[in-house]
KEKE-3310 file (N, C-alpha, C; in steps of 0.2 Angstrom, whole numbers, plus 5000, padded with zeros to 4 digits):
npx = (5613:5599:5597:5589:5590:5601:5597:5593:5579:5566:5551:5538:5523:5507:5497:5497:5493:5494:5507:5514:5510:5516:5529:5531:5528:5538:5550:5547:5549:5563:5570:5580:5572:5575:5570:5554:5542:5530:5526:5531:5542:5548:5551:5561:5571:5574:5578:5589:5597:5598:5600:5594:5593:5582:5567:5551:5537:5523:5513:5504:5506:5507:5514:5524:5524:5524:5531:5539:5547:5553:5560:5569:5577:5582:5589:5599:5605:5608:5609:5599:5585:5568:5552:5536:5522:5506:5488:5483:5480:5481:5486:5493:5498:5507:5516:5522:5528:5538:5545:5550:5560:5557:5559:5550:5532:5519:5503:5492:5484:5490:5496:5504:5514:5517:5521:5533:5541:5542:5550:5561:5565:5567:5577:5587:5589:5579:5566:5549:5533:5515:5505:5501:5504:5517:5518:5512:5521:5532:5526:5524:5537:5541:5533:5539:5551:5549:5550:5563:5573:5583:5601:5614:5626:5639:5639:5646:5651:5642:5645:5655:5648:5650:5647:5639:5635:5626:5617:5611:5606:5596:5587:5583:5576:5565:5558:5561:5565:5580:5582:5575:5583:5595:5592:5588:5600:5609:5617:5624:5613:5620:5630:5622:5618:5631:5634:5624:5627:5639:5635:5627:5636:5645:5636:5632:5620:5607:5599:5588:5577:5580:5589:5581:5573:5584:5587:5576:5574:5584:5579:5581:5573:5566:5562:5566)
npy = (5700:5697:5700:5691:5680:5673:5666:5650:5641:5630:5622:5615:5606:5598:5599:5599:5610:5622:5621:5622:5634:5643:5640:5644:5658:5662:5659:5668:5680:5680:5671:5656:5642:5627:5615:5605:5597:5585:5577:5572:5563:5563:5577:5578:5570:5576:5589:5586:5583:5594:5605:5618:5635:5642:5635:5633:5629:5618:5613:5602:5588:5572:5556:5561:5573:5591:5598:5589:5586:5599:5599:5588:5592:5605:5601:5593:5603:5617:5630:5631:5640:5640:5644:5643:5640:5641:5635:5636:5645:5642:5644:5634:5627:5636:5639:5626:5624:5634:5630:5618:5623:5632:5648:5657:5661:5661:5664:5656:5665:5676:5688:5687:5696:5698:5685:5684:5695:5690:5678:5683:5691:5681:5674:5684:5683:5688:5686:5681:5684:5682:5696:5698:5685:5686:5692:5683:5672:5679:5681:5668:5664:5673:5668:5656:5660:5663:5652:5645:5632:5622:5626:5616:5606:5607:5617:5631:5647:5662:5668:5683:5697:5711:5729:5734:5722:5718:5728:5727:5714:5716:5724:5715:5706:5714:5712:5719:5722:5718:5729:5739:5739:5743:5756:5762:5762:5768:5762:5750:5738:5727:5727:5725:5712:5706:5708:5700:5687:5685:5685:5674:5664:5666:5662:5650:5647:5644:5651:5666:5665:5657:5666:5676:5670:5667:5681:5686:5677:5682:5695:5705:5711:5720:5737:5753)
npz = (5315:5326:5344:5349:5341:5345:5356:5361:5360:5367:5364:5374:5373:5374:5365:5348:5338:5346:5351:5339:5335:5345:5344:5331:5332:5341:5333:5322:5329:5330:5338:5340:5338:5343:5345:5348:5359:5363:5374:5391:5394:5381:5380:5390:5384:5372:5376:5383:5373:5364:5371:5375:5379:5385:5391:5386:5394:5396:5409:5410:5405:5396:5401:5409:5422:5419:5430:5435:5423:5423:5435:5433:5422:5425:5436:5430:5422:5428:5423:5414:5409:5414:5407:5412:5403:5404:5406:5418:5432:5445:5462:5468:5458:5452:5463:5464:5452:5453:5464:5458:5450:5440:5432:5428:5425:5415:5409:5397:5391:5388:5377:5360:5360:5373:5377:5369:5374:5387:5385:5380:5391:5401:5395:5398:5411:5420:5431:5427:5428:5425:5428:5445:5450:5453:5466:5473:5473:5480:5492:5497:5499:5509:5519:5521:5525:5538:5545:5543:5535:5546:5549:5542:5551:5546:5537:5529:5534:5529:5513:5509:5502:5491:5494:5483:5477:5487:5487:5475:5476:5486:5479:5469:5477:5480:5469:5458:5440:5430:5422:5428:5440:5435:5431:5443:5450:5442:5433:5420:5411:5409:5419:5430:5428:5429:5442:5448:5443:5449:5462:5463:5461:5472:5482:5479:5472:5460:5451:5448:5455:5466:5472:5476:5486:5495:5498:5504:5515:5523:5526:5517:5509:5516:5521:5514)
capx = (5609:5596:5599:5585:5592:5607:5594:5591:5573:5563:5544:5535:5516:5504:5493:5501:5492:5496:5514:5517:5509:5520:5536:5531:5528:5545:5554:5546:5552:5570:5573:5582:5568:5579:5566:5548:5541:5523:5525:5536:5548:5551:5554:5568:5576:5576:5581:5596:5601:5599:5603:5591:5594:5576:5562:5544:5535:5517:5513:5499:5509:5507:5520:5528:5521:5528:5535:5545:5552:5557:5565:5575:5581:5586:5594:5605:5608:5606:5609:5593:5579:5561:5546:5530:5516:5500:5482:5481:5483:5480:5491:5497:5502:5512:5521:5525:5532:5544:5549:5554:5565:5555:5560:5544:5526:5515:5496:5491:5480:5495:5497:5510:5519:5519:5525:5540:5544:5543:5555:5567:5567:5569:5584:5591:5590:5574:5560:5544:5526:5509:5503:5497:5507:5524:5516:5510:5528:5536:5522:5526:5544:5541:5530:5544:5556:5548:5552:5568:5576:5589:5607:5618:5632:5645:5638:5651:5648:5639:5651:5655:5646:5652:5641:5635:5631:5621:5612:5608:5602:5591:5582:5581:5572:5559:5555:5563:5568:5587:5582:5573:5588:5600:5590:5589:5607:5612:5622:5621:5610:5626:5633:5618:5619:5637:5633:5619:5630:5644:5632:5625:5642:5647:5631:5631:5613:5607:5595:5586:5571:5583:5592:5575:5572:5589:5587:5570:5575:5588:5576:5584:5567:5563:5565:5565)
capy = (5695:5700:5697:5685:5674:5670:5662:5644:5640:5624:5623:5609:5607:5592:5601:5601:5616:5627:5620:5624:5641:5646:5639:5649:5665:5664:5659:5674:5685:5680:5666:5650:5637:5621:5608:5605:5590:5584:5574:5573:5559:5566:5583:5577:5567:5581:5594:5584:5582:5600:5610:5625:5640:5643:5630:5636:5622:5617:5608:5596:5584:5565:5553:5564:5580:5597:5600:5584:5588:5605:5597:5584:5596:5610:5597:5591:5609:5623:5636:5631:5644:5637:5648:5639:5643:5636:5638:5636:5651:5640:5645:5628:5625:5641:5638:5620:5625:5638:5625:5613:5626:5637:5655:5662:5658:5665:5661:5655:5670:5681:5690:5685:5701:5697:5679:5686:5699:5685:5674:5688:5693:5675:5673:5689:5681:5690:5681:5684:5681:5685:5700:5695:5679:5687:5694:5676:5669:5682:5680:5662:5664:5677:5664:5651:5663:5664:5646:5643:5626:5623:5626:5610:5607:5608:5623:5636:5654:5665:5672:5690:5701:5718:5733:5734:5716:5717:5733:5724:5708:5719:5726:5709:5703:5718:5711:5724:5719:5720:5736:5744:5740:5747:5763:5765:5763:5772:5757:5747:5732:5721:5727:5722:5705:5703:5708:5695:5681:5685:5684:5667:5660:5666:5659:5643:5647:5642:5656:5672:5663:5655:5672:5680:5667:5669:5687:5687:5674:5687:5701:5710:5714:5725:5744:5757)
capz = (5318:5332:5350:5351:5337:5348:5361:5359:5364:5365:5366:5375:5375:5371:5360:5342:5335:5351:5351:5333:5335:5349:5341:5325:5334:5343:5327:5318:5333:5329:5342:5337:5341:5342:5346:5351:5361:5365:5381:5396:5392:5375:5382:5393:5380:5367:5379:5385:5366:5360:5376:5375:5385:5388:5389:5386:5396:5399:5415:5409:5400:5396:5402:5414:5423:5418:5435:5435:5418:5425:5440:5430:5417:5429:5440:5425:5419:5432:5419:5410:5412:5412:5408:5411:5399:5407:5406:5425:5436:5452:5466:5470:5452:5451:5468:5463:5446:5455:5468:5454:5446:5434:5434:5426:5424:5411:5407:5390:5389:5387:5370:5357:5361:5380:5377:5366:5379:5393:5383:5380:5398:5404:5393:5400:5418:5424:5433:5423:5430:5424:5434:5451:5452:5456:5473:5476:5475:5485:5498:5499:5501:5515:5524:5522:5528:5545:5548:5538:5537:5550:5545:5543:5555:5542:5533:5530:5535:5523:5509:5510:5496:5491:5496:5477:5476:5492:5485:5469:5479:5490:5474:5466:5482:5480:5463:5452:5435:5429:5419:5434:5445:5432:5431:5450:5452:5437:5430:5414:5412:5409:5425:5435:5426:5431:5449:5450:5442:5454:5469:5462:5461:5479:5486:5476:5470:5452:5447:5452:5460:5473:5475:5479:5492:5500:5501:5509:5522:5527:5527:5513:5505:5520:5521:5508)
cpx = (5606:5598:5595:5587:5598:5604:5591:5585:5570:5556:5541:5527:5513:5499:5497:5500:5495:5504:5517:5516:5514:5527:5536:5532:5535:5550:5554:5549:5560:5573:5575:5578:5572:5575:5559:5547:5533:5521:5531:5542:5552:5554:5561:5573:5579:5580:5588:5600:5602:5601:5600:5593:5588:5571:5555:5540:5528:5517:5509:5502:5508:5513:5524:5526:5526:5533:5541:5550:5556:5562:5571:5580:5585:5591:5600:5608:5605:5606:5603:5588:5573:5556:5540:5525:5510:5494:5479:5485:5482:5486:5496:5501:5508:5518:5525:5530:5539:5548:5553:5559:5563:5557:5555:5538:5521:5508:5496:5487:5484:5495:5503:5516:5522:5523:5532:5544:5546:5549:5562:5570:5570:5576:5589:5592:5584:5569:5554:5537:5520:5507:5499:5501:5514:5523:5515:5517:5532:5533:5524:5533:5545:5538:5535:5549:5555:5549:5557:5571:5582:5596:5611:5624:5638:5644:5642:5647:5646:5645:5650:5653:5649:5646:5637:5632:5625:5615:5608:5603:5596:5585:5579:5575:5565:5555:5556:5566:5576:5587:5580:5579:5594:5598:5590:5596:5612:5618:5619:5618:5615:5629:5629:5618:5625:5637:5629:5623:5636:5641:5630:5631:5645:5642:5629:5624:5613:5603:5592:5581:5575:5587:5587:5574:5577:5589:5581:5571:5580:5586:5578:5579:5564:5566:5564:5569)
cpy = (5698:5697:5691:5679:5670:5665:5656:5642:5633:5624:5616:5610:5601:5593:5603:5608:5622:5627:5623:5632:5645:5646:5644:5656:5667:5664:5666:5680:5685:5675:5660:5644:5630:5615:5610:5598:5591:5580:5574:5569:5562:5573:5583:5575:5572:5587:5592:5584:5589:5606:5617:5629:5642:5638:5633:5629:5622:5612:5602:5592:5576:5562:5555:5571:5585:5598:5595:5585:5594:5603:5593:5588:5601:5607:5595:5597:5615:5629:5637:5636:5642:5643:5644:5643:5639:5639:5639:5642:5649:5641:5639:5626:5630:5640:5631:5620:5629:5634:5620:5616:5631:5644:5660:5658:5663:5661:5661:5661:5676:5682:5687:5690:5700:5691:5681:5690:5694:5681:5678:5689:5687:5673:5677:5688:5684:5685:5685:5680:5685:5690:5697:5689:5680:5689:5687:5672:5672:5681:5673:5661:5668:5672:5659:5653:5664:5657:5642:5636:5627:5622:5619:5612:5609:5614:5628:5643:5657:5669:5679:5693:5708:5722:5733:5728:5715:5722:5730:5718:5711:5721:5720:5706:5707:5717:5715:5720:5721:5728:5741:5745:5744:5755:5766:5766:5766:5768:5754:5740:5726:5721:5724:5714:5702:5703:5701:5688:5680:5683:5677:5663:5660:5662:5652:5642:5646:5647:5661:5670:5661:5661:5676:5677:5668:5676:5689:5683:5678:5694:5707:5714:5720:5732:5747:5755)
cpz = (5325:5338:5352:5347:5340:5354:5358:5364:5362:5368:5368:5377:5371:5366:5353:5339:5340:5351:5345:5332:5339:5346:5335:5327:5337:5338:5323:5322:5333:5334:5338:5341:5339:5342:5349:5354:5364:5371:5385:5395:5386:5376:5385:5389:5375:5370:5381:5378:5363:5365:5375:5380:5388:5386:5391:5388:5399:5404:5414:5403:5401:5397:5408:5416:5421:5424:5436:5429:5420:5430:5437:5426:5421:5434:5436:5423:5423:5428:5415:5413:5409:5413:5407:5408:5400:5406:5413:5429:5444:5456:5467:5464:5451:5456:5466:5457:5448:5459:5464:5450:5441:5437:5431:5425:5421:5409:5400:5387:5387:5379:5367:5359:5369:5381:5374:5371:5385:5391:5383:5387:5402:5402:5396:5408:5423:5426:5430:5425:5427:5430:5439:5454:5455:5464:5477:5478:5480:5492:5501:5502:5508:5521:5526:5526:5536:5549:5543:5540:5541:5547:5547:5547:5552:5537:5534:5531:5529:5519:5510:5503:5497:5492:5489:5476:5481:5490:5480:5472:5483:5485:5470:5471:5482:5474:5457:5446:5434:5426:5424:5439:5442:5432:5438:5452:5447:5434:5424:5416:5413:5416:5431:5434:5429:5439:5452:5449:5447:5461:5469:5463:5469:5483:5484:5475:5462:5448:5451:5457:5467:5476:5479:5486:5497:5503:5506:5515:5526:5528:5523:5509:5510:5519:5514:5502)
residu = (MET:SER:GLU:ALA:ALA:THR:VAL:ARG:VAL:MET:VAL:VAL:ASP:ASP:HIS:PRO:MET:TRP:ARG:ASP:ALA:VAL:ALA:ARG:ASP:LEU:ALA:GLU:ALA:GLY:PHE:ASP:VAL:VAL:ALA:THR:ALA:GLY:ASP:GLY:PRO:GLN:ALA:VAL:ARG:ARG:ALA:MET:ALA:VAL:GLU:PRO:GLU:VAL:LEU:VAL:LEU:ASP:LEU:ASN:LEU:PRO:GLY:LEU:PRO:GLY:VAL:GLN:VAL:CYS:LYS:GLU:LEU:VAL:GLY:ALA:ASN:PRO:ALA:LEU:ARG:VAL:LEU:VAL:LEU:SER:ALA:SER:GLY:GLU:HIS:ALA:ASP:VAL:LEU:GLU:ALA:VAL:LYS:SER:GLY:ALA:THR:GLY:TYR:LEU:LEU:LYS:SER:ALA:SER:THR:ALA:GLU:LEU:VAL:ASP:ALA:VAL:ARG:ARG:THR:ALA:ALA:GLY:ASP:THR:VAL:PHE:THR:PRO:GLY:LEU:ALA:GLY:LEU:VAL:LEU:GLY:GLU:TYR:ARG:ARG:LEU:ALA:THR:ASP:PRO:ALA:PRO:ALA:ARG:ALA:ASN:GLU:PRO:SER:ALA:PRO:ARG:LEU:THR:ASP:ARG:GLU:THR:GLU:VAL:LEU:ARG:LEU:VAL:ALA:LYS:GLY:LEU:SER:TYR:LYS:GLN:ILE:ALA:GLU:ARG:LEU:VAL:ILE:SER:HIS:ARG:THR:VAL:GLN:ASN:HIS:VAL:GLN:ASN:THR:LEU:GLY:LYS:LEU:GLN:LEU:HIS:ASN:ARG:VAL:GLU:LEU:VAL:ARG:TYR:ALA:ILE:GLU:ARG:GLY:LEU:ASP:ASP:GLY:ALA)
# end
């Protein structure tokens, strides 16, 4: 059984031919496509029922916008990874999707090979963006970091990370993939994933996007 076959994927799009084509391409690549949906409410119901690991989600949905679908499902299951697959490359749409919990954003102009790779990387915990959009998201987080939200009075002091966890966090903030981090630190891909998962647990964060924002707010993306 291939590694992809162990990944449960759901495809949401209101265009039947496109939706079916994406589902077919992912199934042929070895993913376990557990469901599809054509509108927002249906997407929420079916995702709650089948519990996919990766949701490939269009934003322009009838009944309930894609960003709201994302917000509801990630809120109910923080382990869910959402890859937006949209015709829109508008900055506002990208940022709204990420703020709603999406961990990646791919334009529909992407090739089948790019889509398959994006789903595979999303399942592995990477953030995946169409070239040019990753810089936009990082830039927005840097802007927000100049005026961070005030700390709550009862907020505990920051958890202590190990030196290696901090090192991995710094490279995540710079936008490196897990594979690139593993090569840079001469450790395995699995070890990088373990460090990231440990850090997420300590910081009580849900996904890599939140981790990037945390790191940028603390200036960990600065320097060499």
